[in-house]
C-alpha positions in Angstrom: 112.3 125.6 113.6 112.9 126.2 110.0 116.2 124.4 109.3 117.2 122.4 106.2 117.6 118.7 107.0 121.0 118.1 105.6 122.9 114.8 106.4 126.0 114.5 108.6 125.5 117.7 110.5 126.3 117.1 114.2 126.8 120.9 114.4 125.0 123.2 116.7 125.0 125.9 114.1 121.9 126.2 112.0 122.5 125.1 108.5 119.8 127.0 106.8 121.9 129.4 104.7 122.6 132.8 106.3 120.3 132.6 109.2 121.2 135.7 111.1 118.6 135.2 113.8 117.6 137.6 116.4 117.2 137.1 120.1 117.2 133.4 121.0 120.2 131.7 122.5 121.3 128.4 121.1 123.6 125.6 122.4 124.3 122.0 121.6 121.2 121.1 123.7 118.9 123.7 122.4 117.3 124.5 119.0 119.6 125.9 116.3 120.3 129.6 115.7 117.0 130.4 114.0 114.8 129.9 117.1 112.4 133.1 117.7 107.9 133.5 117.4 103.9 132.7 116.5 101.3 135.2 115.3 97.6 134.4 114.7 97.5 135.4 111.0 93.7 135.1 111.2 93.8 137.9 113.8 95.9 140.1 111.6 93.9 139.3 108.4 90.3 139.4 109.6 90.2 141.9 112.5 90.1 145.5 111.2 90.6 147.0 114.7 93.6 144.8 115.2 95.0 145.9 111.9 94.5 149.6 112.7 96.1 149.3 116.1 99.0 147.4 114.5 100.0 150.3 112.2 103.3 152.0 113.0 103.5 155.6 112.2 105.6 156.8 109.3 109.3 157.1 110.2 110.2 160.7 111.1 113.9 160.5 110.5 116.4 158.7 108.2 120.2 158.2 108.4 121.1 158.9 104.7 124.9 158.6 105.2 124.8 155.8 107.7 127.6 153.3 107.4 127.7 149.9 109.1 130.9 150.9 111.0 129.0 153.9 112.4 127.3 151.6 114.8 129.2 148.3 114.6 130.1 146.9 118.1 133.9 146.8 118.7 133.7 143.1 119.4 132.0 142.5 116.1 134.8 144.5 114.3 137.5 142.6 116.2 136.0 139.1 115.6 135.3 139.8 111.9 138.9 140.6 111.4 139.9 137.4 113.1 137.7 135.3 110.8 139.1 137.0 107.7 142.6 136.3 108.9 142.2 132.5 109.0 144.5 131.2 106.2 142.6 129.6 103.3 139.2 130.2 104.8 137.9 132.0 101.7 139.1 129.4 99.2 137.6 126.5 101.3 134.3 128.3 101.6 134.0 128.8 97.9 134.7 125.1 97.2 132.0 124.0 99.7 129.4 126.6 98.9 127.4 125.2 95.9 124.5 126.5 94.0 122.4 123.4 94.7 122.7 123.6 98.5 121.9 127.3 98.3 118.8 126.6 96.3 117.7 123.9 98.7 118.0 126.3 101.6 116.1 129.0 99.7 113.2 126.9 98.7 112.9 125.2 102.2 112.6 128.6 103.8 110.1 130.2 101.5 108.0 127.2 100.5 105.8 127.2 103.6 105.7 130.9 104.5 103.5 133.9 103.5 105.2 136.7 101.5 104.4 140.1 102.9 103.6 142.9 100.5 101.5 146.1 100.2 98.4 143.9 99.7 99.4 141.0 101.9 99.7 141.8 105.6 100.3 145.4 104.6 101.0 146.7 108.1 103.9 144.3 108.5 105.1 145.5 105.1 105.0 149.1 106.3 107.0 148.3 109.5 109.7 146.8 107.3 109.8 149.6 104.8 109.9 152.3 107.5 112.8 150.6 109.3 114.7 150.2 106.1 114.3 153.8 105.3 115.6 154.9 108.7 118.7 152.7 108.3 119.2 153.8 104.6 119.1 150.3 103.2 116.9 148.6 100.6 114.0 146.7 102.2 114.4 142.9 101.8 111.5 140.6 101.2 109.6 139.7 104.4 108.0 136.4 105.1 105.8 135.3 107.9 106.0 131.7 109.0 103.7 129.7 111.3 105.7 128.6 114.3 105.1 128.4 118.1 108.8 129.3 118.7 109.4 133.1 118.7 112.1 133.8 116.2 113.1 136.0 113.2 116.1 135.5 110.9 117.7 136.7 107.7 118.8 134.8 104.7 121.3 136.1 102.1 121.7 133.8 99.1 124.2 134.8 96.5 122.6 136.3 93.4 119.2 136.5 95.2 117.4 139.3 97.0 117.8 138.7 100.8 114.8 138.1 102.9 113.7 138.1 106.5 111.5 135.5 108.1 109.4 136.3 111.1 107.6 133.6 113.1 103.9 134.2 113.9 104.4 133.7 117.7 106.8 136.6 117.7 104.2 138.9 116.2 101.8 137.8 119.0 104.4 138.4 121.7 105.5 141.9 120.7 104.0 145.3 120.4 104.2 147.0 117.0 107.2 149.2 118.1 109.0 146.1 119.5 108.3 144.2 116.3 109.8 147.0 114.2 112.9 146.9 116.4 113.2 143.2 115.6 112.9 143.9 111.9 115.6 146.7 112.3 117.8 144.1 114.1 117.5 141.9 111.0 118.2 144.8 108.7 121.4 145.4 110.8 122.6 141.9 109.8 122.2 142.9 106.1 123.7 146.4 106.6 126.8 144.8 108.1 126.9 141.9 105.6 126.5 139.4 108.4 124.1 137.3 106.3 126.9 136.5 103.8 129.3 135.6 106.5 126.7 133.3 108.2 126.0 131.4 105.0 129.7 131.0 104.5 130.4 130.0 108.1 127.5 127.4 108.3 128.4 125.5 105.2 132.2 125.8 105.8 131.8 124.3 109.2 129.5 121.5 108.0 132.1 120.7 105.3 134.9 120.6 107.8 133.1 118.0 109.9 132.8 115.7 106.9 136.6 115.6 106.4 138.1 112.4 107.8 140.6 112.6 110.6 141.4 116.2 111.5 138.2 117.6 110.0 136.3 117.4 113.3 139.1 119.2 115.1 139.1 122.0 112.6 135.4 122.3 112.7 135.4 122.4 116.5 137.9 125.2 116.5 136.0 127.1 113.8 132.8 126.6 115.7 134.2 128.3 118.8 135.4 131.2 116.7 132.1 131.5 114.9 130.0 131.4 118.0 132.2 134.2 119.4 131.6 136.2 116.2 127.9 135.5 116.2 127.5 136.8 119.8 129.4 140.0 118.8 127.3 140.4 115.7 124.1 140.3 117.8 125.3 143.2 119.8 125.8 145.3 116.6 122.3 144.5 115.4 120.8 145.5 118.7 122.3 148.9 118.0 120.5 149.0 114.7 117.3 148.2 116.5 117.9 151.2 118.8 118.6 153.5 115.9 115.1 152.7 114.5 113.2 152.5 117.8 115.2 155.5 119.3 114.0 154.3 122.7 116.2 151.8 124.6 113.3 150.6 126.6 111.7 149.2 123.4 114.8 147.1 122.6 115.2 146.0 126.2 111.5 145.0 126.3 112.0 142.7 123.3 114.9 141.0 125.1 112.9 140.8 128.3 109.9 139.2 126.6 112.1 136.7 124.8 113.8 135.8 128.1 110.5 135.2 130.0 107.4 136.8 128.5 104.2 135.6 127.0 101.1 137.6 125.6 99.1 137.1 128.8 101.9 138.5 131.0 103.1 141.4 128.8 101.3 144.1 130.7 103.0 143.0 133.9 106.6 143.1 132.7 108.8 145.9 133.9 111.8 147.0 131.8 113.5 148.9 134.7 113.3 145.7 136.9 114.9 143.7 134.1 117.7 146.2 133.8 118.2 146.0 137.5 118.4 142.2 137.1 121.1 142.8 134.4 123.1 144.9 136.8 122.8 142.2 139.5 124.0 139.6 137.0 127.0 141.8 136.1 127.9 142.2 139.8 127.4 138.5 140.6 129.7 137.4 137.7 132.5 139.9 138.5 134.3 137.6 141.0 136.8 135.1 139.7 134.4 132.2 140.2 131.6 134.2 138.7 133.7 135.1 135.7 134.5 131.4 135.1 130.8 130.4 135.4 129.8 133.2 133.1 132.2 132.1 130.4 131.1 128.5 130.7 127.5 129.6 130.5 127.9 131.6 127.3 130.7 129.7 125.4 128.4 127.5 123.4 125.6 130.1 122.8 125.1 131.7 119.5 123.6 134.8 121.2 124.7 136.7 124.3 122.5 136.3 127.4 119.5 138.6 127.3 120.5 140.4 130.5 123.9 141.1 129.0 122.4 142.4 125.8 120.0 144.6 127.8 122.9 146.1 129.7 124.9 146.7 126.5 122.1 148.5 124.7 121.2 150.5 127.8 124.8 151.7 128.1 125.2 152.5 124.4 122.0 154.5 124.5 123.8 156.8 127.0 127.0 157.1 125.0 128.3 160.0 123.0 128.6 157.8 120.0 124.8 157.2 120.0 124.0 160.8 120.6 126.2 161.9 117.7 124.5 159.5 115.4 121.1 160.9 116.4 122.3 164.4 115.5 123.1 163.2 112.0 119.5 162.0 111.5 117.5 163.9 108.8 113.9 164.7 109.4 111.5 163.3 106.9 107.8 163.9 106.2 
């Protein structure tokens, strides 16, 4: 976990700036939002065969006029409006968001990672550049951080170039197409300005908890709204991943592996079986009792359940909205 150890933070939200993390669920009893992977850097750096097999082919399309609202999930749009409608939220956030705290978060996250570039883990760099080109967004910096917990997250610090952090275990867990889908998911956060909102939300909620008396009550209410927004934002970014992968099974496979995969079992996992599992969950939770249990199960999670995300992206891949976006794609060399 790569969180900034700040005092007086009994909050389940990760307090490391704008950590718009990918695929791991988080609750009060689990690691914070930025939980997601480990990659043997020695394998990537010293094994030429591994490097060649890791290369992702150059992107064949790009969405030059792509706007965030073209793929934004309706729940993301709705919950973003609700956050913006909270009276005084913007002014309180500006008062709590200081340059020193931002700098601490920035240095903590890049001080122990490896910066990816054309001559440092170049194949990872290529995956990011290609994904950014498809989504018509400037490629952020990419860092690889040693961690046994599969994760990736985005940081957006005011006045600084945003960057994405990928844990090494995630690189080990995923195929190159799946890893590029993860990077596209993170780019979706930047495309939709989620990173700024997450920074704002994390520090705002921490500050509210430190206010005597009603501060805790305010923070608790904000936390519920923020978790609801975070879950909706993840659905949007899964769509960004699909726009880059252009194969729903790639995105669903990432979710499946993060739910219960490991490198030694990867070749035995079955995407179709996982989608059937998602349909079974939907059916089991459709009764009144099931609906109540489902809400209780997800209320304190920063991410929707993997089976629900798999169902969502499978359905969107069949939608007219998605097919229309693909028709707008421009072929590139």
